[in-house]
N, C-alpha and C positions, 0 to 999 in steps of 0.2 A: 504494500500500500504506500503510495507516494504522499508526501506532505504538500498540501496545496495552499496557495495564497489566493484569496478572492480579490481581484483587482478592482479598485474604484478610482474615480476621477480626481480626487483631491485628498489632502490631509483632513479637511473638514469632514468629508464623507467617510473617511476611514475611522475617524474618532466617533462619529455618530453611529457607524456600524458596530463598532466595539461596544458602545454603551447599550445599543439595542439588543445585541446578542447576549450580553451579560444579563439583561432583563429577562431573556428567555432561558437563562441558565446554561448558556453556551460560552465557554472560555474563548476569548478572541484577543489578539494582540496586533497592534498597528506596526507595520514594517515599511521601511523605505525600500523601493525597488531599484535595483541597479539599472543604469541606462543601457539599453540594447538598441540595435538597428530598428527593430520592430516597435520599440517604445521609447522614442526620444523624449526629453523633458522630464519633468517631475512626475513620478508615479508612486502610488502608495497602494499597499495591499493590507488585507486583514488575514492574519494567519489563524486558522481554526484547527487545532490539533485533532479534534474529534467532531463528528457530525457535520462535516463540511457541506454535504449536499443539502441537509436541512437548513443550515445557516444561510446558504445562498438563496434558497426558496424564501426564507423569512425576509431577507434583505430586499429581494425583488418585490415581494408582496407589500412591503412597507414603503416602497417608492424609492429605494436606493438604486441608482444607476450602476449596475455591475458591468464592467467592461470585459470580464472574462476571468480565467484562472491561469495560474502559472505554477509550475513546480517550485517549491521552496528550495533554495540553495542553502545548504548548511554552512554556517560560518566557521566551522571547525576544520 
């Protein structure tokens, strides 16, 4: 099972997403995404260790614009 980041459009939406998911009992952490050719500029994601599919459904249902997902790169 891969570790997925849910990509959102800004740090503001990442923070709102984290708070919303905590409300639903889902752990979530805001992470800065590294620049890549397919995603230039500032990108932020919400790392959800468990229940990622459910978390994405909640965010979409609550009006958070989800840009997609990306595999989380370990910092170790």
